[in-house]
N, C-alpha and C positions, 0 to 999 in steps of 0.2 A: 643364648641372645635369641630376642623376637622383636619384630616391629607390628605394627597396626597400621590397617589403610582403611576408611571407612567403618571406623568402629568396630572390625574384626582382625584376627591375628592370621598373619600369611604363613608366619612361621614360628616355631616355639621350640625349644629343646634345654639340655644342659651340655655344658661343654667343659669337659675334664682339664684342668689345667696343667697336672701332670703330664697328661699325654702331649703337652704341646714342648714338654722339656726333653723329649726322646727326639733323638737328632740333631740337639744343639751344639754349638761350639763348646760349650759349658761343662755338658753331662751332669752325671749325677754327683759329681764332688762337691759342686758347688750350688747343691739343691738349696742350703738354707740361703745363699745370698741370691736365689733367683727367685724368692717369692715375691710377689709383688706388693709394693707399698702404696703406690697411687695408679689409681686408673682412668683413663679418660676416652670418651666414646664420639666416635664421627658416624657418619651416615653409613658406612662400609666396612668401618675397622674398628677394634679394640686397641688401645693404645695404652702399654702397661710399663711401669719403671720400677725396677728391682733395687734391692739392698745394695746389690753392687753395681749401682749406676748404670745400667743396663736399660735400654729403650726397645722394647718388642713390638712390632705392628702383626697384628692379628686379623686375618681377612675374617668378616662375620659370615660370609657365605661359605667360602672353602672350609672355614674353622681350622686354619693352621697359619704360621708364622711365616708371614712372606717378606721381613724383613728385620734386621736386628743393628743395633748401634750403642756402642758405649761411650758415656759421656767423660771426657778428660776433666773435672772440673779443676785441677791443677793449672791446665794450659789455658784455660778458659779465664782464670783469674790473672794468671800473668798478661795475658793479651789485655784484659781489661784494667789493667792498673800501671800508672804513669811512673812508678820508681821502684826500687829494690824493697824499701822497706813497707811500701804499701803491699808488695806482691806476699812478702811474708806475712804481712797482716790478713790479708785476704786468704793465703793460705792455710793459716791455721782456724780461719773461720769457716772455709769448705770443708776443712779436714774434720772439725768439732762436731758436736752434737745437733748442728742445726741439720734438719732433714729437706728432702727436695720433694716436690709436688706437681702434678700436672693440673694445668688449669685449662677450661674450654671457653671460646669467647661466644658469650650468649648471643651476638650480633650474628656471627657465622659459626656454623655447629661444626664445620671443617676445618677449624683452625684451632689447634693446641699450643698451649705455651706450658714449658717447662720452668720453674720457676725454683729459686733456692736462695734463702736472703735476700738480697737487694738485686738480684740479677734474674733475667728472663731471657729467655732461648725460645724461638720459634721453630718447632720440629716437625710440624705436619706438612702434608704433600699437596703441590697446588693441583695435581690431576689424579688423585686417589681413585677414580671411578672409571680409571682407563683399561683395568683387568678384570671389572666385575661381571661383565657380561659373559667373559669366557668363565669364570667360577660358575654364575649360576646357569649357563648351559652343561659344564661338568657335573653340577648337583641335578639337573635334569636328568641327564644320562643315568647316573646312578641310581636316581629312584625309580627309572623305567627298567634297568639291568633284571630285576628279581622277575619282571613279567616276561623278557623275552633276553636270554642272554646273547643271543646272537647280536643283538641290537647294542649292547653296550659292549661287546667285546669288537664291534667294528664302528665304532662311532666316529673313527678318525676319518673314514671314507667318506662320510657323509657330505664334505664339501665339494665334492665331484659329481654330485647327484642333481638331477632338475627337481624343480618344484612348480605347483599348480596355480591356478587362479586366484581370484581375489574374494575370496568367503571362507567362512567353514561350514557350509553344507556339505553335509557327507553324501549325498544323491542316495543311492540305494545302501549303502551300507548300515551297520547296525548302529544306534544312539550311543555315545559314550558314557561309561560309567562313572560316576562320581570322583573315583580315584583317577582315571584318565582324564577328567576335565580338569582335575587340579594340576595334573602333568602339564597337559595343554596350556593352562594358565602360566606355568613358570616358563613354558617356551615364550609364551607372549611376554613376560617381563623380561625376559632375557634379552627379547628382541629391542623392547623398550629403552634398554641400557646401552645399546650399541650407539656409537657414535658416526659411523659411516656405512655406505652401502656394502661393502665387501664384509662388514660384520655381521649384517643383518642377513646378507646371502647366505653366510655359514649358518646362522641360527635355523633361518630356512630351510636350509638342505636337511640338517637334522631333524627338524621338527617333519618335515616329510618322509624321512626314512624311518623315523619312530611310527607314524602311522602306516604306514606300509607294512612294517614289521607285525601289526597288529589286524592285517587283512584289511584295514580302510582304504582301498586302491583309489578310489576317487577322490576321497579327500587330499590323500598323498599326492594324486596327481595334480591337482590342484595348485600344492604348493612347490610342486617341481615346476610348474610352469612358471611360477613367479622367479626363479632363479635365473641367473644371467648364464650364458655358456660358459663361460669361464668357471664357474662352480658344476654345473651339470650340463656338459653337451647335449646339444638337441638330439644330435644322432645316437648317442650311447643311452640317452633315457628313451627316446621311442624304442628302439631295440629290447631293452629292457622290459619294457611293458607288452611289448607286443609279441616277444617270443613264446612265453607260456600259451598263450591261444593258439599258437600254432604247432603246440606238442611238445615242446622243449620243457622239461621239469628241472628245477635247480636242487631240491633236496637238500640245501646246504652245500651241496658239492662245488666245490669252486670251479672243478674242470670240467662242469656239466656243460654250459654252453659259454661264450663270453659276454660280459655286460658291460653296461655302462656305470660310471662313476667309481671308477678305479678299479673295477672287477670285484664290488661289493656282492655277495650273495644274498638272496632274497630268502626269507623266513618261507616255512612251509604255510602258513595262512596266506602270505602275499603270493605266493604261485598258486594257490588253490583258488583265490580270489582273481586273479588276473587269467586264469586259465578258464573261468567260468564265463567271461564277457570281456568285452571289447572296451566297456565303458570308461576305464581308468584311461585309456590311451586316446578316447574319443575328448574325455574332459580336458586331458593335457594340449592335445591338436587344437581343441576348440577355442583354450585360451591364448595360444600361442596365435592363433588367427587373428583374435581380436587386436593383440598385439600389432601384428602385420596391417589390420584394417586401420586402426589408429594413425600408424604411419605411411598409409596409402600405398603400401608395397602390393601392387596389384599380381605381380609373380609368385611370390610368395602364399596370397590368398589364393590364389588358383591350384597352385601345387597342394597346399594344405586342403583346400575345399575337395578337389577329387578325392584324395585321399579319404577323410572324413565321409565323403558319399560312400563312397565303397563300405568303409566300416559300419556307417548307420544300414546300409542295405543287407551286411551280414547279419547284423544283429536282426533284423526283420524275417531273414530265410531262416534264420536259426529257430526264432521264436516259432513260426509259421511249421517248421519241421516237429517241434516238440508239440504241437497241439495237433498234428493229425495220428490220432488212435496210438501213439506211445511207440510208432515206428522211427526208426532211424534212416533218414533219405540216404544220405552220403558218407562216405568214410572219415571225412573230416568231423562230422556231427558224432560219429561212433568214438570218435576219441574225447568228445568234450564232454565233460562231468554235467549230472544233471542239474537242470536250472529250476531253481523252485519258484524264482518269482517272473518267469516268463509271463510278460503282458505286450501281446503285438499291438494293441492301440495304443500304448504309451510310446514305443519305437515307432509306430507310424507318426505320431503328434510330434516326436523329435526330429524325424526327418524332415518332416514339413516346417517345422519351426526353424531347423537350420538353413534349409534353402531360401527360406523367406528373408532370413537376416541377413545372408551373405549373399542372395542373388546377383545383387548389382555389383559386386566384389571380386566375382569368379566370372572365369570363361563361360558363358553359357551352354556354347557348343561342347566345350567338354564334359559338362553336367549332364547334358540330354544324352551324350554318347555313353557315359556309365548308367545312366537311367535304362537307357536300350539296351544293353547288355543284361540288364537282369531281368527279372518276372515283374516289371513293376507295370501299372494300369496307364492305357493314356492319358485318362484324365490328370494323374500327377504329373506327366510329363510337359502337358499343355503349357502351364505358367512358365515353364524354362525355355521352352519352344519360343514364347514369345517376348521372353526377355532377351533371347538370342537375336529376335529382329524376324524372324521367319513365322509371320503370323498364321500363314496358310497351313504350313506344318502343324503349328499349336493347334488350329481348329480341326485337322484332321484328327489329329491324336486324341483331340477332345471327343469328337463325333464319333470315333472307330473303337469306343469302350465298351464293356459289356453293358454297364449303367447308362442307359441311354439321357435318361431325364439329366442326371447329374455331369454326364457329357456335353449335354447343352447347355447347362447353368456354367460350366466351367468356359465353354466356348464363347458364351457372352460375357464372363468376365475378362477373357483375354481379349475380346473386342472393347471394351468398354475401358479397358487400362490402354488401351494403344491411342496414337494420334488419329483422329479422325482421316486425315489424308493418308494413311496407311491402312486403316480399317475398312474404309467404305468401299471398296470393291468386294470384301468379303461379306460384307452386310449383306448387298444384294445377291451374292452367289449363293449363300446357306441360308437365306433368308426362310425358305420353305422348311429346309430341315429343321430349324430352330424352332418355328412357330409349331412344326408337327410334334415336336418333343416339350417343349416348353413355352405354349403359347403367350401365357400372361406375362412372363419374364422377358419373353422377345417383345412382344410390344410395349413394354416400359422402356425397355433398352432403346427402343427404336425412336419413341417419342423423345428420351434423355437427349439422344444424338441430333434430332431434327434442327434445333438451333445453332448446332455446328455444322449443317450443311449438308445433312443426310435426307437426300430427296424422298420425299412421299410417294411420287409417282412412280419412281422406279422400283419400290417397293410393293405398289400395288399390285402388280400380277401375283406375287405369292401370297398376296392375303386372300386374292379372289381363287387361287388355286386351292387354298386351305379350306375355304367355305365350300366350295364343288368337292371337296373330299368328305368334308362333314354331312353335307347333302346325302353322298352316295351312302355312307355308313349309315345313317339314319335309314334311308331307303332299304339298305341291306338287312338291317336289323326288323323293318316292319315286315319284311317278306318272310323271314324266317322265324317270324313270332309265335306260329305255330308250331314248328318244328323244333329238332334239337338247336339250343342256343350256341353262337358260335362266339368262341372268346373274342373279346376285342383285342384289336392290334396293339401290341406292346410299343409300337413303335409311334403311334398316334394317338395324342391326347385331344379329347374333344372340348372346347371351350368357346362357348357361344358369346362370350363378353369381350374377347381377347381383340378380333379386329375393331368390334364399336370404339373398344377402349382406345386404340391406337388411332382410328380416326377423328374421334372427339379432341382427343390428346394434340394432335398436329391443328386442328381447328382453331382450339384455343389459343396457339401458340402463334396463329397469324395465317394459316395456310390459306390460300385463294384458288386451289386448284378446282376447277370445275369437277374433274373426274372423283374427286376424294368427298365431294359434295354428293355427286350424284350415287357414288356406290353406299354411302353411309345412308343413304334416303333408301337406297334398296334393302339395306341391312334393317332397318328400323322395320321398314313394311314389311318382313318378312316374320317379325316377332308378334306374339299373341297380344303383347299389351300396347296399346295405341298410345303411352304417355309419352313415353321418350320422343315418338316421331311428332307427335303435335307440338312437344315445346320445341322440337329443333325447327319446324316450321314457322310457330310464332315468333322465335328469335330471329330468323333470316329471310322472312316473305315480307316484303314491304308492305304498307296500306295501299289498300286499293284507290284506285283512280277511276271517278265513278264516268260510265260510259252515259249517264243521263245528261250530265251538264253539256255534251257535246251535242246532244239530240235537241235540247232546249235553247241551245245558243242562237239555233238558225244560220250558222255562218257554214258556209261548204267548207271550209279550209279548218272547221273543228276537229272532224274526226282523224283529218289526216295529220293534223299536229297530234293530236292524243296518241294515235298509232306509232308515231316515229317517236314521241317521248318513251311508250313503255317499251319499244324494242331497241332503245337506247339504255334504260334502266335493267332490262333482261340480258344485255350484252355486258353490262356492268357488272351483275350480281354474278357470285360464283355459281350459286344454284340455279341450275335448269328447271324452272317452272314445270313447264311442259313435260320434260321426261319424269319428273316426279308425278306429274298427275296421272299420266299414263301408268307407270308403277303401281300406284295404290289402286288406279280402278283395276287393274288387271288383278289384285288379289282378291278383289271381292267384298273387302273391309276396310276399316279405317275410314268410314266415310266423313267424319269431323277433319280429319287433315285433308282429306278431297274439298269439302267446303271452303277450308282456310284458304287452299290454292284457287280456286275459283274467286274468293274475293280477293285474292292477290293480282289476278287477271282483270279485276274490275266488273267480272261476269256476275251480277248479285243475282239475276234471273235465274241461271243453270245454279248457283249454288242453293237458291230456295228449292228449286225441283229437286235437288238430290237431298236436300235436308228434310223436306216432306217425307222423302222415303225410311228416312232413321231416326229423325227427331223434328216432330211438328213444332216443338217450343223454340228449337232452334231456327227453324224458318220464320217465325212470327218475329224473332228477334232482329232478324237479318232485314226483315222487312220493315221495321220499327226505324233503322240505322238509315233506310233510304233518305236522302235530302231531297228529292225531284218528287213534284206530286205525283204527275203521270205515272213515273214508275213504282212510286207507293201504292197507287190505288191497283196496278196490274199485279203488284206483286200478292196483295191482298185478295184480290179476286181469285189468284192462283191457290191460294192457303185455304178460302171458301170452298172451290170446286172441288178441293181433296178431300176438306170435312166430308162434302155431302157425300162424296163418291165412295168413302171408308164407311161413313155410318150407312150408307144405303145398302153395301156388301152384307151387313150384319142386322139390319131391321128390315121387318116387312110393313109395318104402318106408318113408317116416313115420321115418327117422332123424334128418334134420335136424329135423323138429316136434319129436322128444324131446330133441333136443341143445337147442334153442334155449329150450325150457317150462325145460329142469332148469338152464339158464344164469338164467332170469327167477328161479328159486328159490333158487340161488346168491345173487342180486343183492340180493333181498331181504329174506333171512334166515330163520331158521326160526318168529322170532315172529310173523312176517306171514302167510305162506301156508306150507301143508303140502301133499304129495303127492295127497291127497284134493282139495284145493280145484283142483287143475288136471287133474284126472282127464278132467271132461269134453271138455276141450279136445284130449286125445290121442287120435290115432287107433285104431280097433276093431281093427287087425291089428298095432298094436304089440307088440312081444315085452316081456317083465317086465324081461328081463337088462339092457334098456338103462337101466332107473332103480331097480333092485333095491336099490341103496345108498341111493336118498333112500324107499324104503320102508322098509328097515330101520331108518332113522334115525326116520321119522315111528313105526314101533311101538316104539321104544324111549322116543320122544317122549310116547306116549301112555302106556305103562306107567307111566313117572315120573309122570304128572299124574294118573293113577288113584290112586296111593298118595298124591299128595298131597290128593286131593280125599278120600280115605277119611279122612285127619288131621286135615281141618279138618271133617269131619264128626262126628268125636268129640270135637273141641272144642267143636262148637254144642251138640253134645248136652250136654257136661258145663255149658256157660253156661246152657243152658235150664234145668237142674236147680237149677242155683242161683239163679235168678230166680225159680222157681217158689217154692224156701223163703222167698226174701227177701219174696214178696209174702204168703205165708201168715203170716210174723211181723210185716209192717206192719198185716196186718188186726186184730191184737189190739193194737196200739200206737196209744197216745192223748196228746193234749196237754192237761194241766190247766193253766186260766186262773183265777188268784184272784180273787174279786169286788171286790177293790180296785185291780186291775192298771189301770196308767195308761200312755198311748201314750208310745212311746219318744222321739217328736219333739216333740207338742204337750202332754205331760203332763195329757192328760184322762183320767179314767175311761172307759175302752173300751165297758164296759158301760151307761155312762147316754147314750152317744151312739147317735144312730139311724142307724147305717151299720155297712157290713161292717167286719170286722178280721181281721188276718191274726197267727197266733201261730205262732213260728218256733222249732224245736228249739232256739236259743241261749237261749230263755226270753224274748227281747223280744217285745212286743205292740204293733202298729201299725196305727193307723187306715188304710183304703182311700185316703182323701184325702191324709193326710200322706205315706202310702207312695209315691204316684204322682208327688207333688211333689218328693219326694227323689230316684226312680228315673229320671224322665223324661229328665232332662240326660245320662245316660249309655247312653241308648239310641241306636241309629242311625237313619237318615231312616228305612227301612224300617219298623223295629219301631215307631216314634214314628206312621208312619202309619196301621200296623195295630192299634195301641193306638185311635187314634181311630175307626176304623172299628168295630172291634169294640164300643166304648161306645154309638157312632150305632145299629149293629144291635141291641144289647140294651135301648135305650132304644125303638127302632121294635117289637122285639116284644112288651116287655111293655106298650106301647099298644095294639096289638092284642089281647093277651091280656085286659086289663082293660076292654076296651069293651062287652064282652057279647056275646051272639048268637053266640059261637063252639060249636062242636059239641065233643063229648067227645074226638073225634079231632084236631080240629084244636088243642084245648088241650094236647093229650099232644105233638102235634108242637111246639108253642111250648115245651113244659118242655123236650124234649129238645134244642132249638136252644139255648135259654137255658142250659142245661148244659153243650153243648159250647162256645159262646161266652165263659163264664164261667170253664172251665176253660183255656182257651187265653189268657184274659186274665191269668188267675192265674199261669199260664207264663211269662207275659212281664214282669209287674210284681212277682212275689213267688217267684221261681226261686232265690233265696237271701237270708238276712238282710241288709239293707242296713248293717247295723251291724258284721258280722262277715266279709262276704262280699268280692266284687271291687269292689262299689261304695266301700266303705272305703277299699281300696287305691288305685283311681282318683282319689279326693276328697283324698288325703292333702295334695298340695301346693296347694288351695284354702284361700283364706282363712276365717275366719267372717265370718259374715251378721249384719247388725245387728241382726236379731230375737234371733239367739244371744247376741251379747253384752249384749244387756239381759237375758236371761235369767238369763246367770250374774253 
């Protein structure tokens, strides 16, 4: 029989029907009547009908008869007839020449019917596949028997053995041959025919036993891990996989040592493979641990994890022993067979992968204890110490290793993975060590944790000490440059960008610490390139406040106000400009940055003086930016003097001096300097021909200015004459106030009120108190303050004058002061009529007050 799946035959062959007669109840005496006359086919069985009315069920997988039934047609005919006559008629018809046949139901292939004459009998089983998995498994065992006789002879014990993980990866085992792949596919087919978990467990156990017999121990271990403990007990299976590695050899001797799985003996291939490596046991335990992890069983995870860690470490030690000049280091290694595939890096990676995968599911303290008991580097223990919560021990372990750079990186990794509230003290404690070994990585780590609360000022001493060590190392190398070279310290890495990278990072993240800004300025000042320093100052130095504006204002409080404003800006700014300027000037370079700071202080003159030493074009640019005319002239005179002095030191005939001074005159323009301003800078022996054009231009300018001044004088004379005439006219002008005149705001009779009043040319009369109340809201702050000051002064002087005991001269001075104060007060509050002047215009959008509403 045969079958196909996916266009290819899974099984094909010939089945001898005569071989099926042996062992039957009929024997050879009924051979003629046993020949089939009809055959039916179901998914798992052949059904035959012989001439002797015997139905036989032949399993297609096992190729043997699994059931025989004889059909009694007379009984069937009697039960189906209603009378004796009908029974005799049916009996003659059943026993006549009419033959029976098997019919298949095209709608259901597992249903077979037996028909004879007009009768149908349903003879197929409703659960014909219940034992197919068992026959398929038996056939797998029979197929594998020629390859390994021990496997076939003991396959009944396979149900007591354990199975491995979920996969078909053979790990380090040899790949499957085509025949072995076929057998493995039959195992998979048998498993697919199982109807419950116990049947699948038996198939998987036999499958594991088969691969174990072939020496593929890792694949066998994966299948063992899949089996439940009832089929393959954990303890028995673990001992079976572990004993060969410990020196116990089976050699197919049942009495060699106790084994799991019902005392099943392992093949020589299995013993050799198990004795050469722990990978089978590691695979088995690893898959068991995955199951425990999925069930959140921390106790099992801890026990299995500790065992697995020991096994991984033993693998590493065995590989390390085999890699050292072929010597065997211990008696245990002396008993082990040679390992041809020793790969220490692979075992290192396997250990790291295992601990990384399960570090949260095991007890970190137990794992660290196991690691510490072996020759494991401190860096490898660091991650697990951190998982145990002992960050200090983890960092100490990382930093105490031989590979200092990688140890520092491991310590930073531990700190970065830890909560900031736990890791913060260790950042400050080990900052200098981390900077010395991995400066750039440490700086990046510090910047990354700044937003979480890592203090920049507490880390600043470590950076300062690091920079001092850098300077000391450079000085030492310079001193020994002519002598034998000294090897650089392996514990110190010189990186000039690490400190700057950190300072820039925290400033971008919002640091306002003045110490950080000042130290970054000092680092920039120590660099050969001025670009970073100038860009930093351009971003953090505010625009200058001009001193010249205070000088030209003429107010005594202008300078004080400006100084107070600058002090307030200096206090708010995180950058100490005074410190930055001192630091830059101390270096003797980076003068453009110093000029920038001078401008930040508003000290344009000092900035121009410094710019003249390094870049005269910059000095001229700064002079053009000045808005004050006097200061601009003063700066250009400095530039002209400097140009004359520089040219005089290189020229003997004075031609260069005149040329440079004339160039300055052209740059500043005729409105700033003239030829007579720079004449003192010219040499005594200079010829006038060199600058006669400038002299002619100056004379023409003077002539035009004189004409302009004469015109202005004539206009001033005319204005003075007009003012004299107006003053003479005003002396004769008066304002008449009627006796019943009322105040425009209070409607009171002004002559009856005992207070001053004001009469305006518009005809309105207003009492002083009402006028102040109306006008004061429209005065600015300075005017309001001045009015209050004048009122207080008037009250004080009047009290002194009325106190008595004053001399005639003092009283005259008091009268003069009262008159002056009153005139100023009148100018402030009565400069124009409140009802017809600008006050009325300004109040046009104001609503009426309640008093005015009541009045109207």
